[in-house]
SEMI-630915 format. One record per residue (C-alpha): residue number from 1; x negated, z, y. Coordinates in pm, 1 decimal, always signed. Example, Ala and Ser with C-alpha at 12.3 -4.5 7.8 and 13.67 -1.06 7.14 Angstrom:
nr 1 X -1230.0 Z +780.0 Y -450.0 .
nr 2 X -1367.0 Z +714.0 Y -106.0 .
# end
This chain:
nr 1 X +1811.3 Z -268.2 Y -1313.6 .
nr 2 X +2029.2 Z -557.7 Y -1193.9 .
nr 3 X +2305.6 Z -304.2 Y -1129.7 .
nr 4 X +2070.0 Z -89.6 Y -923.6 .
nr 5 X +1884.2 Z -354.3 Y -724.6 .
nr 6 X +2137.1 Z -634.9 Y -684.0 .
nr 7 X +2499.1 Z -553.4 Y -766.3 .
nr 8 X +2533.2 Z -205.6 Y -616.5 .
nr 9 X +2216.6 Z -115.8 Y -418.8 .
nr 10 X +2393.8 Z +126.8 Y -181.8 .
nr 11 X +2476.7 Z +362.8 Y -469.8 .
nr 12 X +2104.8 Z +394.8 Y -546.7 .
nr 13 X +1970.7 Z +384.1 Y -190.8 .
nr 14 X +1896.3 Z +753.0 Y -129.3 .
nr 15 X +1543.3 Z +885.2 Y -179.1 .
nr 16 X +1447.0 Z +1143.9 Y -439.6 .
nr 17 X +1128.3 Z +1334.9 Y -374.4 .
nr 18 X +927.4 Z +1596.8 Y -556.6 .
nr 19 X +921.6 Z +1930.5 Y -376.4 .
nr 20 X +543.7 Z +1946.8 Y -403.4 .
nr 21 X +517.5 Z +1650.4 Y -164.5 .
nr 22 X +676.0 Z +1845.9 Y +119.1 .
nr 23 X +443.2 Z +2136.0 Y +46.3 .
nr 24 X +124.7 Z +1927.9 Y +70.1 .
nr 25 X +252.0 Z +1730.0 Y +369.3 .
nr 26 X +347.5 Z +2038.9 Y +566.1 .
nr 27 X +714.6 Z +1939.7 Y +576.6 .
nr 28 X +944.7 Z +1640.2 Y +548.5 .
nr 29 X +719.5 Z +1369.2 Y +695.0 .
nr 30 X +613.1 Z +1009.2 Y +638.1 .
nr 31 X +831.7 Z +734.0 Y +491.2 .
nr 32 X +742.1 Z +723.7 Y +121.8 .
nr 33 X +920.4 Z +1049.1 Y +37.8 .
nr 34 X +1173.5 Z +1075.8 Y +322.1 .
nr 35 X +1528.8 Z +951.2 Y +377.1 .
nr 36 X +1801.4 Z +941.0 Y +640.0 .
nr 37 X +1747.0 Z +906.8 Y +1015.6 .
nr 38 X +1377.4 Z +994.7 Y +1003.9 .
nr 39 X +1309.6 Z +728.4 Y +741.6 .
nr 40 X +1512.0 Z +463.3 Y +924.1 .
nr 41 X +1358.2 Z +543.2 Y +1264.1 .
nr 42 X +999.5 Z +546.4 Y +1140.5 .
nr 43 X +1036.2 Z +243.8 Y +914.5 .
nr 44 X +1193.7 Z +42.8 Y +1196.8 .
nr 45 X +914.3 Z +142.2 Y +1435.0 .
nr 46 X +636.2 Z +57.8 Y +1186.2 .
nr 47 X +782.6 Z -286.5 Y +1114.9 .
nr 48 X +822.8 Z -350.5 Y +1488.6 .
nr 49 X +459.6 Z -252.9 Y +1556.3 .
nr 50 X +316.0 Z -464.3 Y +1275.7 .
nr 51 X +523.3 Z -762.7 Y +1381.9 .
nr 52 X +378.7 Z -722.4 Y +1730.1 .
nr 53 X +35.0 Z -727.7 Y +1566.1 .
nr 54 X +119.0 Z -1056.9 Y +1392.9 .
nr 55 X +285.0 Z -960.1 Y +1062.7 .
nr 56 X +417.8 Z -1281.5 Y +911.4 .
nr 57 X +239.4 Z -1481.4 Y +1180.7 .
nr 58 X -96.6 Z -1645.5 Y +1227.4 .
nr 59 X -257.8 Z -1352.0 Y +1408.4 .
nr 60 X -255.5 Z -1114.2 Y +1113.3 .
nr 61 X -348.6 Z -1390.0 Y +871.6 .
nr 62 X -654.9 Z -1466.4 Y +1084.6 .
nr 63 X -757.4 Z -1101.0 Y +1072.1 .
nr 64 X -726.1 Z -1104.9 Y +692.3 .
nr 65 X -913.0 Z -1435.6 Y +662.6 .
nr 66 X -1192.9 Z -1296.1 Y +878.6 .
nr 67 X -1229.7 Z -1009.5 Y +631.0 .
nr 68 X -1219.3 Z -1252.1 Y +336.5 .
nr 69 X -1494.1 Z -1458.0 Y +500.1 .
nr 70 X -1703.2 Z -1144.1 Y +550.2 .
nr 71 X -1650.1 Z -1048.5 Y +184.5 .
nr 72 X -1750.5 Z -1392.4 Y +53.8 .
nr 73 X -2051.0 Z -1416.0 Y +287.7 .
nr 74 X -2174.6 Z -1077.1 Y +169.0 .
nr 75 X -2133.9 Z -1170.3 Y -197.9 .
nr 76 X -2305.8 Z -1506.2 Y -145.6 .
nr 77 X -2598.3 Z -1339.8 Y +29.4 .
nr 78 X -2634.0 Z -1085.0 Y -250.4 .
nr 79 X -2628.3 Z -1352.8 Y -521.3 .
nr 80 X -2876.5 Z -1578.8 Y -339.3 .
nr 81 X -3115.8 Z -1287.1 Y -299.7 .
nr 82 X -3101.8 Z -1197.8 Y -669.3 .
nr 83 X -2922.8 Z -1460.6 Y -884.7 .
nr 84 X -2891.8 Z -1239.5 Y -1195.2 .
nr 85 X -2775.2 Z -928.3 Y -1014.1 .
nr 86 X -2471.1 Z -745.6 Y -1149.1 .
nr 87 X -2204.0 Z -709.7 Y -880.7 .
nr 88 X -1936.0 Z -442.2 Y -876.8 .
nr 89 X -1669.0 Z -677.1 Y -743.1 .
nr 90 X -1383.4 Z -422.7 Y -721.6 .
nr 91 X -1606.8 Z -209.3 Y -499.2 .
nr 92 X -1647.7 Z -496.2 Y -251.2 .
nr 93 X -1275.1 Z -575.1 Y -265.8 .
nr 94 X -1197.2 Z -209.1 Y -196.7 .
nr 95 X -1398.4 Z -213.1 Y +124.8 .
nr 96 X -1242.7 Z -541.3 Y +241.1 .
nr 97 X -887.7 Z -415.0 Y +184.1 .
nr 98 X -974.8 Z -79.9 Y +340.8 .
nr 99 X -1113.2 Z -257.8 Y +647.6 .
nr 100 X -787.7 Z -445.8 Y +702.2 .
nr 101 X -577.9 Z -130.5 Y +670.2 .
nr 102 X -814.3 Z +69.1 Y +890.1 .
nr 103 X -813.1 Z -200.4 Y +1159.0 .
nr 104 X -433.7 Z -192.4 Y +1165.2 .
nr 105 X -418.2 Z +186.8 Y +1177.5 .
nr 106 X -718.5 Z +279.1 Y +1392.1 .
nr 107 X -846.9 Z -44.0 Y +1546.2 .
nr 108 X -1182.1 Z -84.3 Y +1368.7 .
nr 109 X -1310.3 Z -224.9 Y +1040.2 .
nr 110 X -1571.0 Z -95.3 Y +798.0 .
nr 111 X -1924.0 Z -233.8 Y +793.1 .
nr 112 X -2269.4 Z -110.1 Y +696.1 .
nr 113 X -2272.1 Z +137.3 Y +984.7 .
nr 114 X -1959.6 Z +327.6 Y +878.3 .
nr 115 X -1879.1 Z +229.4 Y +518.6 .
nr 116 X -1967.1 Z +584.3 Y +407.3 .
nr 117 X -1654.0 Z +692.0 Y +594.4 .
nr 118 X -1446.0 Z +462.8 Y +372.0 .
nr 119 X -1601.0 Z +591.0 Y +49.5 .
nr 120 X -1549.1 Z +952.5 Y +154.7 .
nr 121 X -1178.2 Z +891.9 Y +213.6 .
nr 122 X -1140.0 Z +690.5 Y -106.8 .
nr 123 X -1299.9 Z +966.7 Y -315.9 .
nr 124 X -1061.4 Z +1221.9 Y -167.8 .
nr 125 X -755.5 Z +1003.6 Y -226.4 .
nr 126 X -856.5 Z +906.4 Y -580.9 .
nr 127 X -917.3 Z +1268.3 Y -673.4 .
nr 128 X -567.2 Z +1360.9 Y -557.5 .
nr 129 X -397.5 Z +1064.5 Y -723.6 .
nr 130 X -567.3 Z +1129.6 Y -1056.4 .
nr 131 X -382.3 Z +1459.5 Y -1069.5 .
nr 132 X -378.0 Z +1689.0 Y -1372.3 .
nr 133 X -116.1 Z +1809.9 Y -1616.2 .
nr 134 X -69.5 Z +2144.3 Y -1433.1 .
nr 135 X +0.9 Z +1959.3 Y -1107.1 .
nr 136 X +243.9 Z +1721.7 Y -1278.2 .
nr 137 X +432.4 Z +2021.5 Y -1415.6 .
nr 138 X +459.3 Z +2180.2 Y -1071.8 .
nr 139 X +584.7 Z +1867.5 Y -890.7 .
nr 140 X +949.4 Z +1968.3 Y -885.8 .
nr 141 X +918.8 Z +2345.2 Y -853.8 .
nr 142 X +591.9 Z +2451.9 Y -688.4 .
nr 143 X +751.2 Z +2768.7 Y -549.3 .
nr 144 X +795.5 Z +2898.5 Y -904.1 .
nr 145 X +458.4 Z +2792.6 Y -1043.0 .
nr 146 X +256.5 Z +2925.2 Y -749.8 .
nr 147 X +326.0 Z +3279.1 Y -874.0 .
nr 148 X +154.9 Z +3208.9 Y -1209.0 .
nr 149 X -222.7 Z +3273.8 Y -1192.3 .
nr 150 X -347.0 Z +2953.1 Y -1357.7 .
nr 151 X -105.2 Z +2723.0 Y -1174.3 .
nr 152 X -161.7 Z +2907.8 Y -846.9 .
nr 153 X -529.9 Z +2809.5 Y -852.6 .
nr 154 X -449.4 Z +2448.3 Y -940.3 .
nr 155 X -192.6 Z +2425.2 Y -660.4 .
nr 156 X -428.4 Z +2583.7 Y -409.7 .
nr 157 X -699.6 Z +2327.6 Y -489.3 .
nr 158 X -451.3 Z +2039.2 Y -482.5 .
nr 159 X -311.6 Z +2136.7 Y -142.5 .
nr 160 X -665.5 Z +2188.6 Y -8.6 .
nr 161 X -754.6 Z +1835.8 Y -121.2 .
nr 162 X -459.0 Z +1686.6 Y +62.4 .
nr 163 X -546.8 Z +1888.9 Y +370.6 .
nr 164 X -890.4 Z +1724.5 Y +368.7 .
nr 165 X -726.3 Z +1380.3 Y +366.6 .
nr 166 X -487.0 Z +1473.4 Y +647.7 .
nr 167 X -778.2 Z +1623.0 Y +843.6 .
nr 168 X -955.0 Z +1286.2 Y +815.5 .
nr 169 X -655.8 Z +1117.3 Y +977.4 .
nr 170 X -619.5 Z +1398.2 Y +1230.9 .
nr 171 X -971.3 Z +1334.0 Y +1358.8 .
nr 172 X -893.4 Z +967.7 Y +1428.1 .
nr 173 X -562.6 Z +1058.8 Y +1590.2 .
nr 174 X -740.9 Z +1310.9 Y +1813.9 .
nr 175 X -988.7 Z +1041.1 Y +1921.8 .
nr 176 X -699.5 Z +814.2 Y +2022.0 .
nr 177 X -525.4 Z +1097.7 Y +2205.0 .
nr 178 X -845.8 Z +1168.1 Y +2395.6 .
nr 179 X -863.8 Z +802.0 Y +2503.0 .
nr 180 X -502.9 Z +816.0 Y +2620.9 .
nr 181 X -566.4 Z +1135.7 Y +2815.7 .
nr 182 X -855.1 Z +964.2 Y +2996.3 .
nr 183 X -629.3 Z +672.2 Y +3087.8 .
nr 184 X -361.5 Z +901.6 Y +3229.9 .
nr 185 X +11.4 Z +844.0 Y +3191.2 .
nr 186 X +22.9 Z +537.9 Y +3412.9 .
nr 187 X -279.6 Z +393.8 Y +3236.7 .
nr 188 X -160.9 Z +434.0 Y +2876.8 .
nr 189 X +185.6 Z +304.8 Y +2963.8 .
nr 190 X +31.6 Z -20.3 Y +3090.0 .
nr 191 X -232.2 Z -43.4 Y +2815.9 .
nr 192 X -120.4 Z -274.3 Y +2528.4 .
nr 193 X -138.6 Z -105.7 Y +2187.3 .
nr 194 X -411.2 Z -250.2 Y +1967.9 .
nr 195 X -348.2 Z -39.9 Y +1657.0 .
nr 196 X -70.4 Z +160.2 Y +1492.6 .
nr 197 X -191.0 Z +505.0 Y +1602.5 .
nr 198 X -211.5 Z +403.7 Y +1968.9 .
nr 199 X +136.2 Z +245.0 Y +1948.5 .
nr 200 X +276.0 Z +561.3 Y +1788.8 .
nr 201 X +121.0 Z +791.3 Y +2049.0 .
nr 202 X +256.6 Z +570.0 Y +2327.6 .
nr 203 X +604.7 Z +587.5 Y +2176.5 .
nr 204 X +571.8 Z +964.1 Y +2136.0 .
nr 205 X +463.6 Z +1001.1 Y +2499.6 .
nr 206 X +754.7 Z +793.4 Y +2626.1 .
nr 207 X +1008.9 Z +983.6 Y +2418.5 .
nr 208 X +860.4 Z +1318.1 Y +2520.8 .
nr 209 X +893.6 Z +1214.7 Y +2886.1 .
nr 210 X +1258.3 Z +1116.1 Y +2835.8 .
nr 211 X +1344.6 Z +1460.0 Y +2699.3 .
nr 212 X +1537.4 Z +1314.4 Y +2405.0 .
nr 213 X +1509.1 Z +1445.8 Y +2050.9 .
nr 214 X +1293.7 Z +1225.7 Y +1831.2 .
nr 215 X +1094.1 Z +1207.7 Y +1510.6 .
nr 216 X +757.5 Z +1120.8 Y +1666.5 .
nr 217 X +511.3 Z +1406.4 Y +1616.6 .
nr 218 X +144.1 Z +1443.1 Y +1528.1 .
nr 219 X +246.0 Z +1575.6 Y +1186.7 .
nr 220 X +458.4 Z +1265.8 Y +1130.2 .
nr 221 X +177.2 Z +1038.8 Y +1248.1 .
nr 222 X -88.1 Z +1176.6 Y +1014.6 .
nr 223 X +155.3 Z +1149.9 Y +722.9 .
nr 224 X +237.4 Z +792.2 Y +822.7 .
nr 225 X -135.9 Z +717.0 Y +810.1 .
nr 226 X -142.0 Z +868.8 Y +461.7 .
nr 227 X +155.8 Z +658.0 Y +351.7 .
nr 228 X +11.3 Z +336.5 Y +492.0 .
nr 229 X -316.1 Z +403.4 Y +313.9 .
nr 230 X -150.9 Z +493.2 Y -18.0 .
nr 231 X +86.0 Z +195.7 Y -5.3 .
nr 232 X -176.1 Z -60.3 Y +91.7 .
nr 233 X -516.9 Z +33.6 Y -46.3 .
nr 234 X -496.8 Z +91.8 Y -422.2 .
nr 235 X -209.1 Z -149.2 Y -486.8 .
nr 236 X -379.6 Z -441.4 Y -312.2 .
nr 237 X -730.0 Z -371.0 Y -444.8 .
nr 238 X -612.5 Z -322.8 Y -803.1 .
nr 239 X -399.9 Z -638.1 Y -797.6 .
nr 240 X -691.9 Z -848.2 Y -670.3 .
nr 241 X -930.1 Z -695.8 Y -925.7 .
nr 242 X -680.6 Z -764.1 Y -1205.5 .
nr 243 X -641.7 Z -1123.1 Y -1086.2 .
nr 244 X -1016.5 Z -1184.8 Y -1099.7 .
nr 245 X -1048.4 Z -1018.1 Y -1441.9 .
nr 246 X -760.0 Z -1222.3 Y -1584.2 .
nr 247 X -913.9 Z -1546.4 Y -1457.2 .
nr 248 X -1254.6 Z -1457.7 Y -1602.9 .
nr 249 X -1094.2 Z -1395.5 Y -1942.3 .
nr 250 X -887.8 Z -1715.2 Y -1921.9 .
nr 251 X -1134.3 Z -1993.4 Y -1828.4 .
nr 252 X -879.4 Z -2270.8 Y -1892.4 .
nr 253 X -654.0 Z -2123.5 Y -1623.3 .
nr 254 X -950.6 Z -2090.5 Y -1387.2 .
nr 255 X -1043.6 Z -2453.7 Y -1452.8 .
nr 256 X -689.9 Z -2569.3 Y -1375.1 .
nr 257 X -692.3 Z -2360.9 Y -1057.4 .
nr 258 X -1015.3 Z -2529.1 Y -942.6 .
nr 259 X -870.8 Z -2868.4 Y -1030.4 .
nr 260 X -563.7 Z -2815.4 Y -811.9 .
nr 261 X -768.6 Z -2688.9 Y -518.4 .
nr 262 X -1012.0 Z -2979.1 Y -550.6 .
nr 263 X -725.5 Z -3225.2 Y -550.8 .
nr 264 X -570.4 Z -3073.3 Y -237.3 .
nr 265 X -880.4 Z -2984.7 Y -33.9 .
nr 266 X -1155.2 Z -3208.7 Y -170.3 .
nr 267 X -1485.9 Z -3113.8 Y -7.1 .
nr 268 X -1315.1 Z -2915.8 Y +269.4 .
nr 269 X -1466.6 Z -2566.1 Y +251.1 .
nr 270 X -1210.6 Z -2391.2 Y +471.0 .
nr 271 X -1026.6 Z -2081.6 Y +351.6 .
nr 272 X -679.3 Z -2128.3 Y +205.1 .
nr 273 X -392.4 Z -2015.2 Y +427.3 .
nr 274 X -30.8 Z -1923.6 Y +363.5 .
nr 275 X +73.4 Z -2260.4 Y +507.3 .
nr 276 X -100.9 Z -2433.4 Y +213.8 .
nr 277 X +121.8 Z -2276.1 Y -51.1 .
nr 278 X +361.5 Z -2573.4 Y -74.4 .
nr 279 X +69.7 Z -2790.9 Y -189.6 .
nr 280 X -54.6 Z -2535.8 Y -444.2 .
nr 281 X +222.4 Z -2473.6 Y -701.5 .
nr 282 X -18.2 Z -2376.1 Y -979.6 .
nr 283 X -206.6 Z -2136.6 Y -751.4 .
nr 284 X +124.0 Z -1971.3 Y -656.9 .
nr 285 X +210.6 Z -1948.7 Y -1027.3 .
nr 286 X -123.0 Z -1773.4 Y -1092.3 .
nr 287 X -39.4 Z -1519.2 Y -821.2 .
nr 288 X +305.3 Z -1452.1 Y -971.0 .
nr 289 X +170.7 Z -1422.1 Y -1324.0 .
nr 290 X -103.4 Z -1185.8 Y -1203.2 .
nr 291 X +158.2 Z -958.4 Y -1045.9 .
nr 292 X +359.4 Z -963.9 Y -1369.5 .
nr 293 X +68.7 Z -912.8 Y -1610.0 .
nr 294 X -119.4 Z -656.1 Y -1400.2 .
nr 295 X +198.3 Z -448.9 Y -1362.5 .
nr 296 X +16.0 Z -193.8 Y -1148.5 .
nr 297 X +321.3 Z +18.0 Y -1060.0 .
nr 298 X +393.3 Z +107.8 Y -1420.8 .
nr 299 X +449.5 Z +477.2 Y -1345.9 .
nr 300 X +567.9 Z +496.8 Y -986.7 .
nr 301 X +635.6 Z +856.4 Y -880.0 .
nr 302 X +863.7 Z +761.3 Y -591.7 .
nr 303 X +1223.8 Z +741.3 Y -710.5 .
nr 304 X +1556.3 Z +658.7 Y -556.4 .
nr 305 X +1859.9 Z +885.4 Y -582.6 .
nr 306 X +2227.3 Z +813.3 Y -642.0 .
nr 307 X +2456.6 Z +856.2 Y -341.2 .
nr 308 X +2763.4 Z +905.6 Y -562.1 .
nr 309 X +2858.0 Z +957.5 Y -924.4 .
nr 310 X +2830.0 Z +630.8 Y -1115.6 .
nr 311 X +2877.0 Z +507.2 Y -1472.6 .
nr 312 X +2615.7 Z +266.6 Y -1611.2 .
nr 313 X +2663.6 Z +119.2 Y -1959.2 .
nr 314 X +2904.4 Z +400.2 Y -2040.5 .
nr 315 X +2666.2 Z +675.1 Y -1925.4 .
nr 316 X +2780.7 Z +899.3 Y -1640.7 .
nr 317 X +2510.4 Z +959.3 Y -1379.7 .
nr 318 X +2592.3 Z +1245.2 Y -1137.7 .
nr 319 X +2550.0 Z +1213.6 Y -762.6 .
nr 320 X +2198.3 Z +1307.2 Y -651.5 .
nr 321 X +2030.3 Z +1201.0 Y -978.2 .
nr 322 X +1683.2 Z +1044.5 Y -955.1 .
nr 323 X +1665.7 Z +682.7 Y -1071.1 .
nr 324 X +1354.7 Z +472.5 Y -1115.6 .
nr 325 X +1341.6 Z +95.5 Y -1160.2 .
nr 326 X +1091.0 Z +64.1 Y -1445.5 .
nr 327 X +975.7 Z -289.0 Y -1368.4 .
nr 328 X +731.2 Z -291.8 Y -1661.3 .
nr 329 X +1032.0 Z -288.4 Y -1895.7 .
nr 330 X +1109.7 Z -638.3 Y -1766.6 .
nr 331 X +751.7 Z -759.5 Y -1722.0 .
nr 332 X +671.2 Z -693.0 Y -2088.0 .
nr 333 X +1012.1 Z -774.5 Y -2237.5 .
nr 334 X +982.9 Z -1055.0 Y -2496.9 .
nr 335 X +1343.0 Z -1155.1 Y -2424.8 .
nr 336 X +1241.7 Z -1234.8 Y -2067.7 .
nr 337 X +879.4 Z -1347.9 Y -2108.7 .
nr 338 X +761.5 Z -1502.0 Y -2433.9 .
nr 339 X +433.5 Z -1342.9 Y -2549.2 .
nr 340 X +440.7 Z -1103.8 Y -2249.8 .
nr 341 X +83.6 Z -976.7 Y -2302.4 .
nr 342 X -51.6 Z -1328.6 Y -2263.0 .
nr 343 X -168.0 Z -1442.2 Y -1919.4 .
nr 344 X +20.1 Z -1769.1 Y -1878.5 .
nr 345 X +86.7 Z -1896.8 Y -1524.0 .
nr 346 X +281.8 Z -2190.2 Y -1667.0 .
nr 347 X +578.9 Z -1951.4 Y -1695.8 .
nr 348 X +614.5 Z -1993.7 Y -1320.4 .
nr 349 X +439.3 Z -2326.3 Y -1267.8 .
nr 350 X +730.2 Z -2560.9 Y -1331.7 .
nr 351 X +954.3 Z -2358.1 Y -1100.4 .
nr 352 X +688.3 Z -2374.0 Y -828.9 .
nr 353 X +634.7 Z -2747.8 Y -873.6 .
nr 354 X +1003.5 Z -2835.9 Y -836.9 .
# end
C-alpha cells in the first residue's frame, strides 16, 4: 500500500472501471469511474466551483453549521415534546447531510415541505447499492450475461433503477436550464452561479458558444450529480452514525470529550468550528479513531489500474491490472494498532496534543 500510495503513485494512477457502470450511465461519464482528459477536466472544474462556493473557507462552514443548528434544534424540540421518545438519529443525520449536498448541487435544502423528495431518492440509491449476486457477477461482462434469461431480467431491472435516479437529476437540471433560458444569454452570463448545476450549465453554454470541443454535456452533468451524491451522502452519514454509536458504547470516552469541551468553551453554547481544532486535541483524536474503527469503505468497488508492468514483493503485475488499496487491512492490523477492534482515541491523542 505504501508502494502504491506514496513511493510510486503514478504507476497506479489510472482508473479501472466495471463495464456495467458505463452501461447504466449511458456511456463514459462522471468522475468516479472515468480517467484521462475527461476526468481531469471535470475534476478541476468541480474543485474550482466548490472553492468559489467557499470550500475550505468560512462560507461553506457556515452553511454546514446552519444545517447542524437546524438538526440540533429539531432534535431538541422533539425531545422536549416527548422526553421518552425513541429517535432514529441516523435518519435525521441523513436528511442533514442530504440537505448540504442538495444545496451545493441544486441550490436548496430539504425541510418538512420537500423531505419526501430526499427519501424517494435515498430509497432508489440504496436499492441500487445493495445490489445482488447476479449483478455482482455481471459487473465486468454485462454484454455476455444479458443474453442469459435469468441475468437478462436482473440487468434490465438494475439499469431501470439507475435510470430512475438519473431521471431525478435530469428533472432538476431541466429546471435550471429553464431558468437560464428565461434569463437569456446575456442574463445567464452575468448571473453569478449559486449552485453546481447552474455553474456547469454556464460553463457548457460558454464552451458551446466558443465552438471548441469539450466534455460538458447534459449526460455528463447528470452523472456528476450521481457521483457527488454517492461520494458525499452515505459515506458522511454512516461515519457520523458510527461516531455517535461508538461514543454511546464508550461512556468514558464521551465523558472525556465533554470534559475537554467544557474546559475550552465553558458555558459558551456556540457551535464548534474548524478553527477550534488546535484547542481540541482529544476531540480530533476521537474523529480520527472513528474513521479508523468505522472503516466504512471496507469493500470499495472503485479501483485504480496500473499504467505499466510492475513487480511488487516479487509478484509481477501486468500493465492494466486493477489494484485496490484495502485500507481495512491496515485499520485492523494488530501490528499497526494494538487491539484494533477497541475504540481507543488515545492512539491518536498524544500525537494531537504535541
